[in-house]
DRENKE-623399 format. One record per residue (C-alpha): x, z, y. Coordinates in steps of 0.25 Angstrom, whole numbers, plus 2048, in hexadecimal, padded with zeros to 3 digits. Each point is the difference from the previous one (the first is absolute). Layout:
N
xx=X, zz=Z, yy=Y
...
This chain:
374
xx=D24, zz=E9D, yy=55D
xx=7FE, zz=7F5, yy=80A
xx=7F1, zz=801, yy=7FD
xx=800, zz=80F, yy=803
xx=808, zz=7FE, yy=80D
xx=7F7, zz=805, yy=80C
xx=800, zz=7F7, yy=80C
xx=7F8, zz=800, yy=80D
xx=7F4, zz=7F7, yy=803
xx=7F5, zz=7FE, yy=80A
xx=7F2, zz=805, yy=7FC
xx=7F5, zz=7FA, yy=809
xx=7F9, zz=80C, yy=807
xx=7F9, zz=7FB, yy=80D
xx=800, zz=7F3, yy=808
xx=7F8, zz=7FC, yy=80D
xx=7FF, zz=7F2, yy=805
xx=801, zz=801, yy=80F
xx=7FC, zz=7F1, yy=804
xx=7F2, zz=7FF, yy=7FA
xx=7F5, zz=803, yy=80A
xx=7F9, zz=80B, yy=7F7
xx=80D, zz=808, yy=7FF
xx=7FD, zz=80F, yy=805
xx=80D, zz=7FF, yy=809
xx=808, zz=7F3, yy=804
xx=80B, zz=807, yy=808
xx=80B, zz=80A, yy=7FC
xx=807, zz=80A, yy=809
xx=80E, zz=7FD, yy=7FD
xx=80A, zz=80B, yy=805
xx=80E, zz=806, yy=7FF
xx=7FF, zz=80F, yy=7FF
xx=80C, zz=804, yy=807
xx=7FF, zz=80F, yy=7FC
xx=800, zz=7FC, yy=7F1
xx=809, zz=7F4, yy=801
xx=7F7, zz=7F6, yy=7F8
xx=7F7, zz=7F5, yy=803
xx=7F1, zz=7FF, yy=7FC
xx=7F7, zz=7F4, yy=7FF
xx=7F4, zz=808, yy=804
xx=7FD, zz=80F, yy=800
xx=7FD, zz=806, yy=7F2
xx=7FC, zz=80F, yy=7FD
xx=7FD, zz=807, yy=7F3
xx=7F8, zz=80C, yy=7FD
xx=802, zz=80A, yy=7F5
xx=7F5, zz=7FA, yy=7F7
xx=808, zz=7F3, yy=7FF
xx=7F9, zz=7F7, yy=80A
xx=807, zz=7F6, yy=809
xx=7FC, zz=7FE, yy=80F
xx=804, zz=7F3, yy=806
xx=7FF, zz=7FD, yy=80E
xx=7FD, zz=7F2, yy=806
xx=7F8, zz=7FA, yy=80B
xx=7F5, zz=7F6, yy=802
xx=7F8, zz=7FB, yy=80C
xx=807, zz=80A, yy=809
xx=7FD, zz=80C, yy=7F7
xx=808, zz=809, yy=7F7
xx=7FC, zz=801, yy=7F2
xx=804, zz=808, yy=7F5
xx=7FF, zz=7FB, yy=7F1
xx=7FF, zz=80B, yy=7F6
xx=805, zz=7FD, yy=7F2
xx=7FD, zz=808, yy=7F4
xx=80C, zz=804, yy=7F6
xx=7FD, zz=7F3, yy=7F8
xx=803, zz=7F7, yy=80D
xx=7F1, zz=7FD, yy=802
xx=7F9, zz=801, yy=80E
xx=7F8, zz=80C, yy=800
xx=7FB, zz=7FF, yy=80F
xx=804, zz=7FA, yy=80D
xx=800, zz=809, yy=80D
xx=800, zz=7FC, yy=80E
xx=805, zz=80D, yy=808
xx=7FA, zz=804, yy=80D
xx=804, zz=809, yy=80B
xx=7F8, zz=80B, yy=806
xx=7F9, zz=7F7, yy=80A
xx=7FC, zz=7F6, yy=7F6
xx=80B, zz=7F6, yy=803
xx=806, zz=7F9, yy=7F4
xx=80F, zz=801, yy=7FE
xx=808, zz=7F4, yy=805
xx=80E, zz=803, yy=7FC
xx=805, zz=80A, yy=7F5
xx=80E, zz=800, yy=7FB
xx=800, zz=80E, yy=7FA
xx=7F6, zz=806, yy=7F6
xx=800, zz=80C, yy=7F7
xx=7F5, zz=806, yy=7F7
xx=7FD, zz=80F, yy=7FC
xx=802, zz=803, yy=7F1
xx=7F1, zz=7FF, yy=7FD
xx=7FF, zz=7F3, yy=808
xx=7F5, zz=806, yy=809
xx=808, zz=800, yy=80D
xx=807, zz=7F3, yy=804
xx=80B, zz=802, yy=80B
xx=803, zz=7F4, yy=809
xx=809, zz=7FE, yy=80D
xx=7FA, zz=7F5, yy=809
xx=80A, zz=7F9, yy=808
xx=7FA, zz=7FF, yy=80E
xx=806, zz=804, yy=80E
xx=801, zz=80E, yy=7FB
xx=800, zz=801, yy=7F1
xx=7F4, zz=808, yy=7FA
xx=800, zz=808, yy=7F3
xx=7F2, zz=800, yy=7FA
xx=7FB, zz=806, yy=7F3
xx=7F5, zz=7F8, yy=7FA
xx=7F6, zz=804, yy=7F5
xx=7FE, zz=7F8, yy=7F3
xx=7F7, zz=7F6, yy=806
xx=80A, zz=7FE, yy=80C
xx=7F8, zz=808, yy=80A
xx=809, zz=808, yy=80A
xx=800, zz=80F, yy=7FE
xx=80B, zz=804, yy=80B
xx=80B, zz=7F9, yy=808
xx=80C, zz=804, yy=808
xx=809, zz=7F8, yy=80A
xx=80F, zz=801, yy=7FD
xx=80C, zz=7FD, yy=809
xx=803, zz=7F1, yy=803
xx=80B, zz=7FB, yy=7F7
xx=803, zz=7F3, yy=7F9
xx=7F6, zz=800, yy=7F5
xx=80B, zz=7FD, yy=7F5
xx=806, zz=80D, yy=803
xx=7F4, zz=807, yy=7FA
xx=7FC, zz=805, yy=7F2
xx=7F4, zz=807, yy=7FB
xx=7FE, zz=809, yy=7F4
xx=7F3, zz=806, yy=7FC
xx=805, zz=80C, yy=7F7
xx=7F3, zz=808, yy=7FF
xx=7F1, zz=7FE, yy=802
xx=800, zz=804, yy=80E
xx=80F, zz=7FE, yy=805
xx=80A, zz=7F5, yy=802
xx=80E, zz=7FF, yy=805
xx=804, zz=7F5, yy=80A
xx=80F, zz=7FE, yy=802
xx=805, zz=7FA, yy=80D
xx=80E, zz=7FB, yy=801
xx=802, zz=7FA, yy=80E
xx=80A, zz=809, yy=807
xx=802, zz=80A, yy=7F5
xx=7F9, zz=803, yy=7F2
xx=7F3, zz=808, yy=802
xx=7F5, zz=804, yy=7F7
xx=7F2, zz=803, yy=805
xx=7F6, zz=807, yy=7F7
xx=7F1, zz=7FD, yy=803
xx=7F5, zz=808, yy=7FA
xx=7F1, zz=7FD, yy=801
xx=7FA, zz=80A, yy=809
xx=80D, zz=802, yy=809
xx=800, zz=7FB, yy=80E
xx=80F, zz=7FD, yy=800
xx=80B, zz=7FD, yy=7F5
xx=80B, zz=809, yy=7FE
xx=80E, zz=7FA, yy=802
xx=80D, zz=802, yy=7F8
xx=80D, zz=7FB, yy=802
xx=806, zz=7F9, yy=7F3
xx=80E, zz=7FF, yy=7FB
xx=806, zz=7F3, yy=803
xx=806, zz=800, yy=7F3
xx=7F2, zz=7FD, yy=7FA
xx=801, zz=7F2, yy=806
xx=7FB, zz=7F6, yy=7FA
xx=7F4, zz=809, yy=7FC
xx=7F9, zz=800, yy=7F3
xx=7F4, zz=809, yy=7FD
xx=7FC, zz=805, yy=7F2
xx=7F8, zz=80C, yy=7FB
xx=7FE, zz=806, yy=80D
xx=80F, zz=800, yy=804
xx=809, zz=7F6, yy=807
xx=80C, zz=7FC, yy=7F7
xx=80E, zz=7F9, yy=802
xx=80D, zz=7FF, yy=7F9
xx=80C, zz=801, yy=809
xx=80F, zz=801, yy=7FE
xx=809, zz=80C, yy=803
xx=805, zz=7FA, yy=80E
xx=7F1, zz=800, yy=805
xx=7FD, zz=80E, yy=7FB
xx=80C, zz=808, yy=802
xx=7FD, zz=803, yy=80F
xx=7F1, zz=804, yy=7FD
xx=803, zz=808, yy=7F3
xx=80E, zz=805, yy=804
xx=7FE, zz=80E, yy=7FA
xx=7FA, zz=7FB, yy=7F2
xx=80D, zz=7FD, yy=7F9
xx=7FF, zz=7F1, yy=7FF
xx=80D, zz=7FD, yy=808
xx=80A, zz=7F8, yy=7F9
xx=7F7, zz=7FC, yy=7F4
xx=803, zz=7F1, yy=803
xx=7FB, zz=7FB, yy=7F2
xx=7F2, zz=804, yy=803
xx=7F4, zz=7FD, yy=808
xx=7F4, zz=80A, yy=803
xx=7F1, zz=7FE, yy=7FF
xx=7FA, zz=808, yy=80B
xx=7F2, zz=803, yy=804
xx=7F9, zz=805, yy=80C
xx=7F2, zz=806, yy=804
xx=7FD, zz=807, yy=80D
xx=7FE, zz=80D, yy=7F9
xx=80D, zz=7FF, yy=7F7
xx=809, zz=7F8, yy=809
xx=80B, zz=7F8, yy=7F9
xx=804, zz=804, yy=7F2
xx=80B, zz=7FB, yy=7F7
xx=7F8, zz=7FC, yy=7F3
xx=80A, zz=7FB, yy=7F7
xx=80E, zz=7FA, yy=7FF
xx=802, zz=7F2, yy=7FA
xx=80D, zz=7F8, yy=7FD
xx=804, zz=7F6, yy=809
xx=800, zz=7F2, yy=7F9
xx=802, zz=7F2, yy=804
xx=7F6, zz=7FB, yy=804
xx=7FB, zz=80D, yy=806
xx=7F1, zz=803, yy=803
xx=7FE, zz=7FB, yy=80E
xx=7F2, zz=802, yy=805
xx=7F5, zz=807, yy=7F7
xx=7F4, zz=7F7, yy=7FE
xx=7F9, zz=808, yy=7F5
xx=802, zz=80C, yy=7F7
xx=7F8, zz=800, yy=7F3
xx=7FA, zz=80B, yy=7F8
xx=80D, zz=801, yy=7F8
xx=808, zz=802, yy=80D
xx=807, zz=7F2, yy=7FF
xx=803, zz=7FA, yy=80D
xx=7FD, zz=7F1, yy=804
xx=808, zz=7F9, yy=80B
xx=802, zz=7F2, yy=805
xx=80D, zz=7F9, yy=7FF
xx=805, zz=7F2, yy=804
xx=809, zz=7FB, yy=7F5
xx=80A, zz=7F5, yy=800
xx=7FF, zz=7F4, yy=7F7
xx=80A, zz=7F5, yy=7FE
xx=800, zz=7F1, yy=7FE
xx=807, zz=7FC, yy=7F3
xx=809, zz=7F7, yy=808
xx=803, zz=80A, yy=80B
xx=80F, zz=801, yy=7FB
xx=802, zz=7F2, yy=806
xx=800, zz=807, yy=80E
xx=80D, zz=807, yy=7FC
xx=807, zz=7F2, yy=800
xx=804, zz=7FE, yy=80F
xx=7FF, zz=7F1, yy=7FF
xx=7F2, zz=800, yy=7FA
xx=7FC, zz=80B, yy=80A
xx=804, zz=7F8, yy=80C
xx=7FA, zz=7F3, yy=7FB
xx=7F2, zz=807, yy=7FD
xx=801, zz=807, yy=80E
xx=803, zz=7F2, yy=806
xx=7F4, zz=7F9, yy=7FA
xx=7F7, zz=80D, yy=803
xx=7FC, zz=803, yy=7F2
xx=809, zz=80D, yy=7FD
xx=7F3, zz=809, yy=801
xx=7FB, zz=7F9, yy=7F3
xx=80B, zz=808, yy=7F8
xx=7FF, zz=80D, yy=807
xx=7F9, zz=80C, yy=7F9
xx=7F3, zz=805, yy=805
xx=7FA, zz=80E, yy=800
xx=7F3, zz=802, yy=7F9
xx=7F6, zz=80C, yy=801
xx=7FF, zz=809, yy=7F5
xx=7FA, zz=80E, yy=7FC
xx=809, zz=80A, yy=7FB
xx=7FC, zz=80C, yy=7F8
xx=808, zz=80D, yy=7FF
xx=7FE, zz=80C, yy=7F8
xx=7FF, zz=80E, yy=807
xx=80F, zz=802, yy=7FE
xx=803, zz=7F3, yy=807
xx=803, zz=7F8, yy=7F4
xx=7FC, zz=7F1, yy=801
xx=7F6, zz=7FD, yy=7F6
xx=7FB, zz=7F2, yy=803
xx=802, zz=7F5, yy=809
xx=7F4, zz=7F6, yy=802
xx=804, zz=7F3, yy=807
xx=7F3, zz=7FC, yy=807
xx=801, zz=7F1, yy=800
xx=803, zz=7FF, yy=7F1
xx=7F3, zz=806, yy=7FD
xx=7F7, zz=7FD, yy=80B
xx=802, zz=7F1, yy=800
xx=7F8, zz=7F7, yy=80A
xx=7F8, zz=7F5, yy=7FA
xx=802, zz=7F1, yy=804
xx=7FE, zz=800, yy=80F
xx=7FF, zz=80F, yy=802
xx=808, zz=808, yy=80B
xx=7FF, zz=80E, yy=7FC
xx=804, zz=80C, yy=809
xx=802, zz=80E, yy=7FA
xx=7FB, zz=80D, yy=807
xx=800, zz=80F, yy=7FE
xx=801, zz=807, yy=7F3
xx=7F2, zz=806, yy=7FF
xx=802, zz=80A, yy=7F5
xx=806, zz=802, yy=7F2
xx=7FA, zz=807, yy=7F4
xx=7FF, zz=7FF, yy=7F1
xx=7F8, zz=7F3, yy=801
xx=80B, zz=7F9, yy=808
xx=806, zz=7FD, yy=80E
xx=7F6, zz=7FB, yy=80A
xx=805, zz=7F6, yy=80B
xx=7FA, zz=7F8, yy=80B
xx=802, zz=7F1, yy=7FF
xx=7FB, zz=7F6, yy=80A
xx=7FE, zz=7F1, yy=7FF
xx=803, zz=7FC, yy=80E
xx=7FD, zz=7F1, yy=7FF
xx=7F3, zz=7F9, yy=7FF
xx=7F7, zz=804, yy=7F9
xx=805, zz=80E, yy=804
xx=7FE, zz=80C, yy=7F6
xx=803, zz=80F, yy=800
xx=804, zz=806, yy=7F3
xx=803, zz=80D, yy=7FA
xx=808, zz=7FE, yy=7F3
xx=804, zz=80A, yy=7F5
xx=80D, zz=800, yy=7FA
xx=800, zz=805, yy=7F2
xx=80B, zz=802, yy=7F5
xx=7FC, zz=7F9, yy=7F3
xx=807, zz=7FD, yy=7F3
xx=803, zz=7F2, yy=7FE
xx=7F7, zz=7FF, yy=7F3
xx=7F4, zz=805, yy=808
xx=803, zz=7F5, yy=80A
xx=800, zz=7F5, yy=7F5
xx=7F4, zz=806, yy=7FA
xx=7F8, zz=7FF, yy=80D
xx=805, zz=7F2, yy=802
xx=7FB, zz=7FC, yy=7F2
xx=7F3, zz=806, yy=802
xx=7FE, zz=7F9, yy=80D
xx=804, zz=7F3, yy=7FA
xx=7F5, zz=802, yy=7F5
xx=7F5, zz=806, yy=809
xx=804, zz=7FF, yy=80F
xx=7F2, zz=803, yy=805
xx=800, zz=80E, yy=7FA
xx=80E, zz=803, yy=805
xx=7FC, zz=7FC, yy=80E
xx=7F4, zz=807, yy=800
xx=807, zz=80D, yy=7FC
xx=80A, zz=7FF, yy=80B
xx=7F5, zz=7FE, yy=80B
C-alpha cells in the first residue's frame, strides 16, 4: 500500500544558466502583475502546439527563447519594431495559437503594442494609453486578434485586430478582478456578496453556502457558469484551469514549530522575547499550489518547499504557474544567487515504487538516466 501511494516530485524540464557569457539572455524581467495578482520571474507565453516563449534581455535587446514541448530550445528571436529598432523592454508577451504572431507591449514613454511575425519582424503596431505597465495584460486569443486589459482607473478590455486602425473598448465587470484568461474567456470565482448586486435578478441571493464561477467576453457579457460549494480553504485566485475543469490556485499555508507550545507558557514567552529569540518558535507560512475539482472540492495541496528543495548554497524564488496538463504542473523557479539560473520545473505525481525504481536505475547507470532527462 505504501509503495503504491502517489506523491508529487519535481521532474527537470528546462534550465538556463544566466551568468555564463554565451547565455542567450542574462537578465530576466521580473514583475508583479497587479491585474492577475501574481509575480513572474520573467514573461512566459504559450501557443496551442505546446511551445514555450520565454522573454529575457541581453546587450540592451529583448530576446525570446522558444522551447519545444520537450523543453529544448527550438530557436531564439530578437523582436524588432516597424522602424527596425530592437525592443529594449518587454514585460508582456502573448502568442497566437499557431505561434505565427507574437504580441508584445514595449514599456517606453507611451506603451506600444506590436505584432511580430515568427522571425520577430514587426507587422503592425499601435500606441496605447499611458498607464503603469503592471496594470496591463495581453491575451492573443486568435490568429489576428488579441485582448489587452487595462486596470488603472477601472477595468477595461481593448480588442486589437490586425487590419483595424483603432481597438474596440469594452468595460469589464470589476468582479472579474483578479483576472484569468482561458479558452477565449475571462474567468473568476466569487462569493455571493461580490455577485449579489451584479446578478440581482438571477436568484442567487441568500445562497451563502456557495460561490459561483463566472465568465466574461465582450460578446456574451458576464455569465454564471456553475455553482460550487464554499470550502475552507476556499479558492482565492484562479491560476489555471486544466482540460478536466480542475482549478489551480496559490495559497500560503501555516507551518508550526514542534516546540511552539512553549510560547503558551507566559514565563517562557517573556523570557524568549527578552532575549530576542521568540521568532524562532513562531510558525511561518509556506507557498503551496492547491488543486480543486470543478465542483470546488479540494483534491490536492502541493507544498512547494517540500518538493522543490534548494541544493546547498542555493537561494530559490518561485514565479508563475505557467500551465498544468496531463504531463504535470509547470512552474517558474529562479536561482537568484551566483551563478544565477532560470528554470521551468515540472511537478509530476508518481507512485513511490516508480520513484524507487528510477533511483535504483540511476544508481546502476547514472549516465543513461541523466541523458534521458536532458
